[in-house]
C-alpha positions as CSV (number, residue, x, y, z in Angstrom):
1,M,-31.3,-97.0,40.6
2,T,-29.6,-95.5,37.7
3,M,-31.1,-92.2,36.8
4,I,-30.6,-89.6,34.1
5,G,-32.1,-86.3,35.2
6,P,-35.3,-86.8,36.1
7,Y,-35.7,-89.9,33.8
8,S,-35.0,-94.0,35.1
9,F,-32.5,-95.9,32.5
10,E,-35.5,-97.6,31.1
11,D,-37.8,-94.5,31.0
12,Y,-34.9,-92.9,29.9
13,L,-34.6,-95.2,26.7
14,Q,-38.0,-94.8,25.8
15,A,-37.4,-90.8,26.2
16,V,-34.9,-91.0,23.4
17,E,-36.7,-93.9,21.1
18,S,-40.0,-91.5,20.6
19,F,-37.6,-88.0,20.4
20,H,-34.6,-89.0,18.3
21,G,-36.4,-92.3,16.5
22,S,-34.0,-94.2,18.0
23,V,-31.8,-95.2,20.9
24,A,-28.9,-94.4,19.6
25,P,-25.7,-94.8,21.8
26,G,-24.6,-90.9,21.7
27,L,-27.7,-90.1,23.7
28,L,-27.3,-92.2,26.2
29,V,-23.8,-91.3,26.6
30,G,-25.3,-87.7,26.5
31,G,-27.6,-87.9,28.7
32,F,-25.0,-88.7,31.7
33,M,-23.1,-85.7,30.2
34,V,-25.8,-83.2,30.4
35,D,-27.4,-84.6,34.0
36,L,-23.7,-84.5,35.4
37,A,-23.3,-81.2,34.1
38,M,-26.7,-79.7,35.2
39,K,-25.9,-81.0,39.1
40,R,-23.1,-79.0,39.0
41,M,-25.6,-75.8,37.8
42,P,-27.2,-73.5,40.3
43,E,-31.3,-74.3,40.8
44,G,-33.2,-71.4,38.9
45,A,-30.1,-70.0,36.6
46,L,-31.5,-69.1,33.2
47,L,-29.1,-71.7,31.5
48,N,-28.1,-71.5,28.0
49,A,-26.3,-74.5,26.4
50,I,-23.3,-75.2,23.8
51,S,-23.1,-78.5,21.9
52,E,-19.6,-78.8,20.2
53,T,-20.7,-81.5,17.7
54,H,-24.1,-81.8,15.6
55,A,-24.2,-85.5,16.2
56,C,-26.9,-87.2,19.3
57,L,-25.7,-84.5,21.7
58,P,-28.1,-81.6,21.0
59,D,-30.8,-84.3,21.3
60,A,-30.1,-85.2,24.8
61,I,-29.4,-81.2,25.8
62,Q,-33.2,-80.7,24.0
63,L,-34.7,-83.5,26.1
64,L,-33.3,-82.7,29.3
65,T,-33.0,-78.9,29.4
66,P,-34.7,-76.0,28.0
67,C,-32.7,-75.3,26.1
68,T,-33.3,-76.0,22.0
69,V,-32.5,-74.7,18.9
70,G,-35.7,-73.3,18.6
71,N,-35.8,-71.1,21.4
72,S,-32.2,-70.1,20.6
73,R,-30.8,-71.4,23.9
74,L,-29.3,-74.0,22.2
75,K,-26.0,-73.5,19.8
76,I,-25.0,-76.1,17.6
77,I,-20.7,-74.9,17.1
78,N,-19.1,-78.4,15.1
79,F,-15.8,-78.6,16.7
80,G,-16.1,-82.5,15.8
81,R,-15.7,-83.2,19.4
82,F,-18.4,-85.4,21.8
83,A,-18.3,-82.6,24.6
84,L,-21.2,-80.1,25.5
85,S,-21.5,-77.2,28.0
86,I,-24.0,-75.7,30.6
87,Y,-23.4,-72.2,30.8
88,E,-25.8,-68.7,32.9
89,K,-26.9,-66.6,30.0
90,D,-25.9,-63.4,31.0
91,S,-22.5,-64.2,33.2
92,G,-21.0,-67.2,30.9
93,E,-20.4,-68.6,33.9
94,G,-21.2,-73.1,33.5
95,V,-19.0,-76.3,33.0
96,R,-18.1,-78.0,30.5
97,V,-18.6,-82.2,29.8
98,F,-16.8,-84.8,27.9
99,M,-15.5,-87.5,26.9
100,D,-12.0,-88.2,28.3
101,A,-10.4,-91.1,26.1
102,G,-7.9,-92.0,29.1
103,R,-11.1,-93.6,30.4
104,L,-12.0,-95.5,28.4
105,E,-9.7,-98.6,28.5
106,S,-11.9,-100.3,31.1
107,W,-14.9,-100.4,28.6
108,P,-13.3,-101.9,25.5
109,T,-16.8,-101.7,23.3
110,I,-17.7,-97.9,24.1
111,R,-13.8,-97.5,23.2
112,A,-14.6,-99.1,19.3
113,W,-18.1,-97.0,18.7
114,L,-16.7,-93.8,19.9
115,F,-13.0,-94.6,17.6
116,K,-15.3,-96.1,15.5
117,L,-12.6,-99.4,15.7
118,K,-15.4,-101.8,14.4
119,P,-17.9,-101.2,11.3
120,K,-21.5,-100.3,12.8
121,A,-22.9,-103.8,11.6
122,E,-20.0,-105.3,13.5
123,Q,-20.5,-104.0,17.2
124,N,-22.2,-106.0,19.9
125,R,-25.2,-103.1,20.3
126,E,-26.4,-105.1,23.3
127,R,-22.8,-105.0,25.5
128,L,-22.5,-101.3,24.2
129,L,-25.6,-100.4,25.9
130,A,-24.8,-102.7,28.8
131,E,-21.1,-100.8,28.8
132,I,-22.5,-97.1,28.5
133,R,-25.2,-97.8,31.6
134,E,-22.1,-99.1,33.6
135,A,-20.0,-96.6,33.4
136,G,-22.4,-93.6,33.3
137,Q,-20.8,-90.5,34.4
138,R,-17.4,-92.1,34.9
139,L,-16.8,-91.7,31.3
140,C,-16.5,-88.0,31.9
141,R,-14.7,-85.3,33.2
142,V,-15.9,-81.9,33.9
143,Q,-13.9,-78.5,32.9
144,P,-15.2,-75.3,34.5
145,I,-15.6,-72.5,31.3
146,R,-16.7,-69.1,30.9
147,V,-17.8,-68.6,27.1
148,D,-16.6,-65.7,24.9
149,R,-18.4,-62.6,25.6
150,Q,-19.2,-62.6,21.6
151,H,-21.5,-65.8,21.8
152,L,-23.5,-64.9,25.3
153,H,-26.4,-63.0,23.3
154,K,-28.1,-64.1,20.0
155,K,-28.1,-60.9,17.1
156,N,-31.0,-58.9,16.4
157,K,-32.0,-60.0,13.0
158,G,-32.4,-56.3,12.3
159,R,-34.9,-54.5,10.1
160,I,-36.6,-57.4,7.7
161,S,-37.5,-57.0,3.7
162,S,-38.8,-59.0,0.6
163,C,-36.0,-60.3,-1.3
164,I,-36.1,-58.8,-4.6
165,E,-35.3,-62.4,-6.1
166,C,-37.8,-64.7,-4.3
167,G,-39.3,-62.5,-2.4
168,E,-39.4,-64.1,0.6
169,P,-38.6,-62.5,3.9
170,Y,-35.5,-62.4,5.0
171,P,-32.8,-60.0,7.1
172,L,-31.6,-56.9,5.4
173,Q,-27.9,-57.0,7.0
174,D,-27.4,-60.1,5.0
175,G,-27.7,-58.0,2.3
176,P,-29.4,-56.7,-1.5
177,I,-30.8,-59.9,-1.7
178,C,-31.2,-63.0,0.6
179,L,-28.5,-65.4,1.7
180,A,-30.0,-68.1,-0.2
181,C,-30.3,-66.1,-3.8
182,Q,-26.6,-65.0,-2.9
183,G,-25.7,-68.8,-3.2
184,A,-25.5,-70.0,-0.5
185,T,-28.3,-73.0,-0.8
186,V,-28.3,-76.5,-0.9
187,Y,-30.7,-76.7,-3.3
188,V,-31.0,-77.0,-7.3
189,S,-34.6,-75.8,-9.2
190,I,-36.0,-77.8,-12.2
191,P,-38.4,-76.3,-13.9
192,D,-42.3,-77.9,-13.3
193,R,-42.7,-78.7,-17.1
194,Q,-46.2,-80.3,-16.0
195,Q,-47.3,-77.0,-14.9
196,G,-46.6,-75.3,-18.5
197,R,-45.0,-72.3,-16.2
198,S,-42.1,-70.6,-14.7
199,M,-42.6,-72.3,-11.3
200,H,-40.2,-74.8,-9.8
201,L,-39.6,-77.9,-7.9
202,I,-36.7,-78.0,-5.3
203,L,-34.5,-80.8,-5.1
204,V,-31.3,-81.0,-2.4
205,K,-28.0,-80.8,-4.4
206,P,-25.9,-83.8,-4.5
207,Q,-23.2,-82.6,-2.2
208,H,-25.9,-81.8,0.4
209,P,-27.8,-85.7,0.2
210,G,-27.6,-86.0,4.1
211,R,-25.1,-86.6,7.0
212,T,-21.7,-87.2,6.1
213,S,-19.8,-89.8,7.6
214,R,-16.8,-88.6,10.2
215,G,-14.3,-90.8,8.9
216,L,-11.4,-92.1,11.2
217,V,-11.5,-90.6,15.1
218,G,-8.3,-90.1,16.6
219,N,-7.1,-88.2,19.9
220,C,-6.0,-84.4,19.1
221,G,-2.7,-84.0,19.6
222,M,-3.2,-81.1,21.5
223,C,-6.1,-81.2,24.2
224,G,-6.5,-85.0,23.9
225,E,-9.9,-84.9,23.0
226,P,-11.4,-87.6,20.3
227,Y,-12.0,-86.2,17.0
228,P,-12.6,-86.6,12.9
229,E,-8.6,-87.1,11.8
230,S,-10.5,-85.7,8.7
231,D,-10.9,-82.1,10.6
232,G,-6.1,-81.7,10.9
233,P,-3.6,-82.1,12.7
234,V,-5.7,-80.8,15.8
235,C,-9.3,-80.5,16.3
236,H,-10.9,-77.3,15.4
237,A,-11.4,-75.7,18.5
238,C,-7.4,-76.2,19.1
239,Q,-7.0,-74.2,16.1
240,G,-8.6,-71.3,17.4
241,E,-12.5,-72.0,16.7
242,S,-12.8,-72.0,20.5
243,V,-15.9,-70.2,22.0
244,R,-15.2,-70.2,25.4
245,V,-12.5,-69.3,27.9
246,I,-11.0,-72.2,30.8
247,R,-11.3,-70.3,34.3
248,D,-8.0,-71.1,36.7
C-alpha cells in the first residue's frame, strides 16, 4: 500500500482536498517529499522547516509536520525551486529534498507539468496523478544540510506601540510609523462617501491581484534544479540568497 506519512494514498488525497481546497499535483509530490525528509530525521526531535516556493509545498509541510506558518516553525523563502528542508531547530542539521529533473524522463506527464510544457487545460490530470503515485519518492533527491545560524531562530519583535498614522499596534523596531504607513502595503484606500465621513474602505492594489504565473520553467545552469526563468540566468539561491550550508 502506498503511504504518505500516516495516510494511505487515498486518505491523503482527501486530506489535501479538505485542507488545500483541491487535489493539487504539487501537494501530492510534496507529500512524498515531506515523508522522505521526515524519515531521515531523529524521532522526537524539535523540527523546523523551509519551503523554497510558496506554491503547494507549504501546505504539504503543514499537513504532515508540526511546522506551520502560524507557529513560526515553517519559513517560506521563495527561491522559485520546488524544494524543502526539514532540520533540527537548535542545531540546524537536517535534510533538503528536491525534485531531480534528471529522473523525469520515465514520467513524461510529470515533466510536462513541472516545466509547464502544456497549458493546464491540456494536461491529462488522471495520468498525472497516476504517474505521481507510481513514481513516489523516486522523483526526489536528498541532501544533508546545515541551516545558517542567522535563520535558526525567529527574531523578537521587541517593544510594541501604536502607529501615529493609522493607530494600529506595530513593532517599534520598524521605525517611527508602521511599515504599511511607510508605503509597504498592498492596499489603496478610497473614501467611504456613503457614510459621509473620513473612514476608508480598503481595496487591493492592482499589482497585487493574486497569484502570478511563474512563466517558463528551465533548469538552473548552476544547480540544475527547475526554476522560473523570469528569476534570471540562474535561480535565486545560486544568485547568493541561500539559507543553508551543504555538509561534506
